[in-house]
C-alpha positions as CSV (number, residue, x, y, z in Angstrom):
1,M,26.4,-53.6,22.6
2,Y,23.7,-51.6,24.4
3,F,25.4,-48.4,23.2
4,N,25.5,-49.6,19.6
5,I,21.8,-50.3,19.6
6,L,21.1,-46.9,21.2
7,R,23.2,-45.2,18.6
8,A,21.5,-47.0,15.8
9,M,18.1,-46.0,17.1
10,T,19.2,-42.4,17.4
11,V,20.5,-42.3,13.9
12,A,17.3,-43.9,12.6
13,L,15.1,-41.4,14.3
14,A,17.2,-38.5,13.1
15,V,17.2,-39.7,9.5
16,G,13.4,-40.3,9.7
17,F,12.5,-36.9,11.1
18,F,15.1,-34.7,9.3
19,P,13.3,-34.7,5.9
20,A,10.0,-33.7,7.6
21,L,11.7,-30.7,9.3
22,V,13.3,-29.4,6.2
23,G,10.0,-28.2,4.7
24,C,8.8,-26.5,7.9
25,G,8.8,-22.8,8.2
26,A,6.6,-19.8,8.6
27,G,6.6,-18.8,4.9
28,G,6.8,-22.1,3.1
29,D,7.5,-21.6,-0.6
30,K,5.4,-18.4,-0.8
31,A,7.5,-15.3,-1.2
32,A,6.3,-12.1,0.4
33,A,4.5,-9.8,-2.0
34,P,7.0,-7.1,-3.2
35,K,6.2,-3.6,-2.0
36,T,6.6,-0.5,-4.1
37,A,5.6,3.2,-4.1
38,L,2.8,5.2,-5.5
39,R,3.4,8.9,-6.2
40,V,0.4,11.2,-6.6
41,K,0.3,14.8,-7.9
42,L,-2.9,16.7,-7.4
43,T,-4.2,19.8,-9.2
44,V,-7.4,21.7,-8.6
45,D,-8.7,23.5,-11.7
46,G,-5.3,22.9,-13.3
47,K,-3.3,24.4,-10.4
48,P,-1.4,22.6,-7.5
49,T,-3.3,24.4,-4.8
50,L,-4.0,21.6,-2.2
51,T,-1.6,22.0,0.7
52,A,-3.4,20.0,3.3
53,G,-5.6,16.8,3.2
54,L,-5.5,13.1,2.8
55,V,-5.0,10.7,-0.1
56,T,-6.6,7.3,0.6
57,L,-6.2,4.0,-1.3
58,Y,-9.0,1.4,-1.4
59,Q,-8.8,-2.1,-2.8
60,G,-11.8,-4.5,-3.1
61,G,-14.0,-2.0,-1.3
62,S,-11.7,-1.9,1.8
63,K,-9.4,1.0,2.9
64,V,-5.8,0.0,2.5
65,T,-3.9,3.1,3.6
66,E,-4.0,6.9,3.7
67,V,-1.3,9.5,3.7
68,N,-1.1,13.2,4.2
69,L,-0.7,15.6,1.4
70,N,2.6,17.4,1.1
71,P,2.6,21.3,0.9
72,D,3.4,21.0,-2.8
73,S,0.2,19.1,-3.6
74,T,1.9,15.7,-3.8
75,A,1.6,12.5,-1.8
76,E,3.8,9.4,-1.7
77,V,2.4,6.1,-0.6
78,L,5.2,3.7,0.4
79,N,5.1,0.0,0.9
80,V,2.1,-0.6,-1.5
81,S,1.6,-4.0,-3.0
82,A,1.1,-4.2,-6.8
83,G,-2.5,-4.2,-7.9
84,A,-5.5,-2.0,-8.8
85,Y,-6.6,0.7,-6.4
86,Q,-9.3,3.3,-6.1
87,I,-8.2,6.7,-4.8
88,T,-10.0,9.3,-2.7
89,V,-8.9,12.8,-1.8
90,T,-10.2,14.8,1.2
91,N,-9.0,18.1,2.3
92,T,-9.5,20.8,4.9
93,E,-11.0,24.1,3.9
94,Q,-9.0,25.8,6.5
95,G,-5.8,25.6,4.5
96,S,-2.3,25.3,6.1
97,P,0.7,27.5,6.7
98,Y,1.6,26.7,3.0
99,G,-1.6,28.0,1.4
100,K,-5.3,28.8,1.6
101,G,-7.9,26.1,1.8
102,V,-9.8,24.8,-1.2
103,K,-13.4,23.4,-0.9
104,L,-13.6,20.1,-2.9
105,P,-16.8,18.4,-3.9
106,T,-17.7,15.5,-1.6
107,R,-17.6,13.0,-4.5
108,Y,-13.7,13.0,-4.3
109,A,-14.0,11.5,-0.7
110,D,-16.1,8.5,-2.0
111,P,-14.1,5.7,-3.7
112,N,-17.1,4.8,-5.8
113,Q,-17.6,8.4,-7.0
114,S,-14.1,9.9,-7.2
115,G,-13.3,8.5,-10.6
116,F,-9.7,8.0,-9.6
117,T,-8.1,4.6,-10.1
118,V,-4.5,3.4,-10.5
119,N,-2.7,0.2,-11.4
120,V,0.5,-0.2,-9.4
121,D,3.1,-2.6,-10.8
122,A,6.2,-4.0,-9.2
123,E,8.1,-0.8,-10.3
124,G,5.6,1.5,-8.7
125,A,3.4,4.1,-10.3
126,T,3.0,7.9,-10.7
127,R,-0.5,9.4,-11.2
128,T,-1.7,13.0,-11.6
129,L,-5.2,13.6,-10.3
130,E,-7.0,16.5,-11.8
131,L,-9.8,17.7,-9.5
132,K,-12.4,20.3,-10.2
133,S,-13.5,22.7,-7.5
134,N,-17.2,22.5,-8.6
């Protein structure tokens, strides 16, 4: 009889706690924000002449990420959440093995002055940035 009481108490405890445990978890019902890619093509005075530098994304006044320019004046930012971003471009005047350096106005390095924005959706985005050397 003692074992029957013990078994009944164990079952009662298990049934009482099991529903509470089902809802537990690190993520709850919130799914992780899907990540996508932003592809950027840069031209200076109409030509793809930037071969070295950085493309930086800002959101809500905070830096989100930065990536290096590719030798073909493009950049690809992977694992970006959907949303609106400001973009800055900085480069080195020294150039690279792929081409000569280009001096850019300092406004392109400031997210509030660059004039470049992009809205990235769940499928990603592609944006051409047309910079002026003066």
